[in-house]
Structures are given as structure tokens and as C-alpha cells.
C-alpha positions as CSV (number, residue, x, y, z in Angstrom):
1,M,35.6,-2.3,23.7
2,T,33.9,-5.4,25.5
3,F,31.3,-6.3,22.7
4,Q,27.6,-6.0,25.0
5,G,24.2,-6.5,23.7
6,S,22.3,-9.8,21.7
7,P,24.7,-10.3,18.9
8,V,21.4,-10.3,16.3
9,T,19.8,-7.0,15.7
10,P,15.9,-8.3,15.7
11,E,15.1,-5.6,12.1
12,L,17.2,-5.5,9.6
13,T,15.3,-3.8,7.3
14,T,11.8,-1.4,7.3
15,N,9.5,-1.0,10.4
16,G,6.2,-2.7,10.7
17,A,4.9,-5.7,13.0
18,Y,6.0,-7.8,10.4
19,A,9.0,-10.9,9.7
20,K,11.1,-9.1,7.0
21,A,14.5,-9.5,5.3
22,W,16.6,-8.9,1.7
23,R,17.2,-11.7,-0.7
24,R,19.6,-10.3,-3.9
25,H,18.6,-12.3,-6.5
26,E,20.3,-14.0,-9.2
27,D,20.4,-10.9,-11.4
28,G,21.4,-8.8,-8.9
29,N,18.4,-7.2,-7.6
30,L,17.3,-6.6,-4.6
31,W,13.2,-8.4,-3.2
32,L,12.0,-7.5,0.3
33,Y,11.4,-11.3,1.3
34,K,7.9,-10.4,3.8
35,L,6.0,-13.5,6.3
36,G,2.3,-13.5,7.3
37,A,2.3,-13.0,11.4
38,N,-1.1,-15.5,11.0
39,G,0.8,-18.3,8.6
40,S,0.6,-17.5,5.0
41,T,-2.7,-15.8,5.5
42,E,-1.3,-12.0,5.0
43,S,1.3,-12.8,2.6
44,R,-1.4,-14.2,0.9
45,I,-3.6,-11.3,0.5
46,E,-0.9,-9.3,-0.8
47,V,0.1,-11.3,-3.5
48,M,-3.8,-10.8,-4.3
49,C,-4.2,-7.6,-4.2
50,S,-1.1,-6.8,-6.5
51,N,-2.6,-8.9,-8.5
52,L,-6.0,-6.9,-8.9
53,L,-3.7,-3.7,-8.5
54,D,-2.4,-4.7,-11.4
55,K,-5.9,-4.9,-13.7
56,M,-6.0,-0.8,-12.4
57,N,-4.3,2.2,-13.8
58,V,-2.5,2.6,-10.5
59,E,0.9,3.3,-9.6
60,H,1.6,0.1,-7.1
61,V,5.0,-2.6,-5.6
62,H,4.1,-6.0,-7.4
63,Y,4.6,-8.8,-4.9
64,E,5.1,-12.3,-5.9
65,A,4.4,-15.2,-4.5
66,G,7.3,-17.3,-3.4
67,Q,9.3,-19.8,-0.5
68,D,11.8,-18.7,2.0
69,E,12.8,-21.7,4.5
70,D,9.9,-23.7,3.6
71,Q,7.3,-21.5,4.3
72,Y,5.2,-18.8,2.1
73,V,6.4,-15.4,2.2
74,C,5.5,-12.3,-0.3
75,M,8.1,-11.2,-2.2
76,C,8.8,-7.0,-4.1
77,P,11.6,-5.5,-5.8
78,C,13.7,-2.8,-3.8
79,M,11.3,0.4,-4.3
80,T,13.8,2.6,-3.5
81,T,17.2,3.5,-5.9
82,E,20.5,5.9,-5.0
83,R,18.8,8.9,-6.1
84,E,14.8,8.1,-5.5
85,A,14.4,8.0,-1.3
86,V,10.5,7.7,0.2
87,L,9.9,10.7,2.4
88,T,6.5,8.9,4.9
89,G,3.0,10.0,4.7
90,M,3.9,10.6,8.4
91,E,7.2,12.5,8.5
92,F,5.4,14.3,5.4
93,I,2.8,15.7,7.5
94,S,5.4,16.3,11.1
95,Y,6.6,19.1,9.0
96,C,4.6,20.6,8.0
97,N,2.4,20.8,11.2
98,V,6.2,22.1,12.3
99,N,6.2,24.9,9.7
100,G,2.7,26.1,9.6
101,I,2.2,24.1,6.4
102,D,-1.8,22.9,5.0
103,A,-0.4,19.0,4.6
104,D,-3.8,18.4,3.2
105,A,-3.6,21.0,0.4
106,R,0.5,20.8,0.4
107,M,0.7,17.1,-0.2
108,M,-2.8,17.6,-3.3
109,E,-0.1,20.6,-4.6
110,I,2.1,18.1,-4.6
111,D,0.3,14.6,-6.6
112,G,-3.1,14.5,-6.4
113,E,-3.8,12.4,-8.3
114,S,-2.0,9.5,-6.5
115,I,-3.9,10.2,-3.1
116,Y,-7.3,10.6,-5.0
117,K,-6.5,6.7,-7.1
118,M,-4.9,5.8,-3.5
119,W,-8.3,6.8,-1.4
120,I,-10.3,4.7,-3.7
121,V,-7.8,1.3,-3.9
122,D,-8.7,2.5,-0.4
123,F,-11.8,1.3,-0.4
124,L,-11.7,-1.2,-2.9
125,I,-10.2,-3.4,-1.3
126,S,-10.9,-2.7,2.0
127,N,-7.7,-1.5,3.4
128,R,-7.3,-1.0,6.6
129,D,-4.2,-0.7,7.8
130,R,-2.9,3.1,5.7
131,H,-1.2,4.8,8.7
132,G,1.9,7.2,8.2
133,Q,3.6,4.5,7.2
134,N,2.0,3.2,4.6
135,W,1.9,5.7,1.9
136,G,4.3,9.0,1.0
137,F,6.1,10.1,-1.6
138,Y,9.7,9.6,-3.0
139,Y,12.3,12.3,-3.1
140,D,15.4,13.1,-4.7
141,T,18.5,12.0,-2.8
142,E,20.5,15.0,-4.2
143,T,18.3,17.8,-4.0
144,M,15.7,17.1,-1.9
145,E,12.9,18.0,-5.2
146,I,9.9,16.2,-3.8
147,L,9.2,14.1,-6.5
148,G,5.6,12.7,-6.6
149,C,3.9,10.1,-5.0
150,H,5.3,6.6,-4.3
151,P,4.3,3.2,-5.8
152,L,0.6,2.0,-4.0
153,F,3.0,-0.6,-1.3
154,D,1.4,-3.1,2.1
155,H,-1.5,-4.4,1.4
156,N,-1.3,-7.3,3.5
157,N,-4.2,-6.0,6.1
158,A,-6.5,-5.4,3.6
159,F,-10.1,-7.5,3.3
160,D,-10.8,-7.0,6.4
161,I,-13.8,-8.8,7.8
162,D,-15.1,-5.3,10.1
163,F,-13.9,-3.0,7.2
164,M,-15.6,-5.5,4.1
165,R,-18.5,-5.5,7.0
166,D,-18.8,-1.5,7.0
167,M,-18.3,1.0,4.1
168,D,-18.4,3.8,5.8
169,A,-15.6,3.4,8.2
170,P,-13.7,6.2,9.5
171,Y,-10.5,7.1,6.9
172,Q,-7.4,8.5,7.6
173,F,-8.3,12.0,5.3
174,G,-9.9,14.2,5.7
175,E,-12.2,13.1,8.5
176,M,-14.2,11.5,5.9
177,T,-16.1,7.9,5.7
178,I,-13.6,5.4,3.8
179,R,-16.7,6.2,1.7
180,Q,-17.2,9.4,1.2
181,A,-12.9,9.8,0.5
182,A,-13.4,7.7,-2.0
183,K,-16.8,8.4,-3.9
184,K,-14.8,12.0,-3.9
185,A,-12.0,11.4,-5.4
186,M,-14.1,9.4,-8.1
187,E,-15.4,13.4,-8.9
188,K,-10.8,14.2,-9.2
189,V,-8.9,11.5,-11.5
190,D,-9.9,9.3,-13.9
191,F,-10.1,5.4,-12.4
192,H,-10.6,2.3,-14.3
193,F,-10.2,-1.4,-14.8
194,T,-7.6,-2.0,-17.7
195,A,-8.7,-5.7,-17.0
196,S,-11.4,-7.8,-15.8
197,I,-11.7,-8.6,-12.5
198,T,-13.2,-12.2,-11.8
199,R,-13.7,-14.6,-9.1
200,A,-10.7,-16.7,-9.7
201,D,-8.8,-12.9,-8.8
202,F,-9.8,-14.1,-5.2
203,I,-8.9,-16.2,-1.9
204,T,-12.8,-15.9,-0.5
205,D,-16.4,-15.7,-2.4
206,R,-16.5,-12.8,1.5
207,Q,-13.9,-10.6,-0.6
208,Y,-14.9,-11.3,-4.2
209,Q,-19.2,-9.6,-3.3
210,S,-17.4,-6.9,-0.9
211,F,-15.3,-5.9,-4.3
212,C,-18.1,-6.5,-6.6
213,K,-20.6,-4.2,-3.8
214,R,-18.2,-1.3,-3.7
215,A,-17.4,-1.2,-7.4
216,K,-20.9,-1.2,-8.2
217,C,-21.1,1.9,-5.4
218,L,-18.3,4.1,-7.3
219,G,-20.3,2.8,-9.9
220,L,-16.9,1.0,-11.6
221,K,-17.3,-1.9,-14.5
222,M,-15.7,-4.9,-13.6
223,E,-15.7,-6.6,-16.8
């Protein structure tokens, strides 16, 4: 057959609006490189949030700063294996809706602790982008058993200016505001910082002040 269409695919990696590429490092491991839409802003925020999450008792994907084709990128190791694959939140909810299952109740049965911690994190970092493809579960590719939530990832749209101004912005879960969700979650799980968080952990004063205000709202000590 005669070849038709573009010889280059527009997206080799994952869904989303940001340019991405896989790179295999010298140790043989695959890393995902992601470029910000507005220069390096989003990539720097991703790395900053990863460093903040390193200081919390939360499972998350670790991002590092890197260079690719002379551009600043954030990069993280591949989070899946041949045995552990990802079921997105959107797919999970769609399945529950089709089969008459209460999605909210079921996700709490599977891994309520991780869900609650996600709510707290999103409040602290003013994350406006926790849509149905930015959270989900691992499942066993051989047994199809859902194993629990996969680590948190994709926080390059955190510390959104409008979200930082509005502590009671609508949240994607349970018809709650983001503050109501975080406060409810604090009553359900042990969430704490594992190391001191200071101004040096943030890019801007505005981000630092917002984080401090929200941590105080939840009764969390930063040092």
C-alpha cells in the first residue's frame, strides 16, 4: 500500500498538552522528559512540587531538572512495569458508572489512605489540575486485580494564581471545596511533613506564603 499521512506521530508518549519524549538513560532505565508550555515555568514548578512531596509521607513520582535539546525539562523514571499498569481515574469512574457501582465508595475501599493524602496535597500546593487522567490505580496485568493507587504525579500546574487566592475553590471529588476535602482527609489519615519546609523550597514568595497559610489551616507544622 502507498504510505499516506504524516511520517511523524504528534504524540509518542502519553495524553496531555505538554511536549514529552522518552529517553533511555545509560543504566537502561526509561525516563519521561516533559517540556513546559510557557518556557520552563511549568517544568520548574513540577520539580519544585516533587521536592516538596519528598518532605511529606506521600507516595509520589520523583521529578528532576534536566536539559534536552538545550531546553530546561522536568524528567521522571517510567512509573509502570510489565506487571504493573495504570488504570486512570477517568476509566475507573466510567467503569463504575456503567456497572452501577458507587465510584466514591469503591475507590475508598481500594486505597482510601492514598486518596485522602491526594486531597491534602492538592490543597497545600493549590493544584487545579487533578483531572481524571492525573490520578488512578495500579493493576496487575496478569490477574487484572487493582492493587492500589499509583504514586502522585503531574503537578506542573500547581500554585495556580487564582487557586492560591481561593481556598474554597470547587474540587473534583465529593462535591466539596478543596479546603473541605483537605480538612475531611486530615481527620482520616496520618499526614505529616518528614522534613522542614522553608522559603528555600519555593520559587516565589507568593507560593511560599500560600503554602504556609494552607498548612496552618490544616494544623500542620512546617518545621
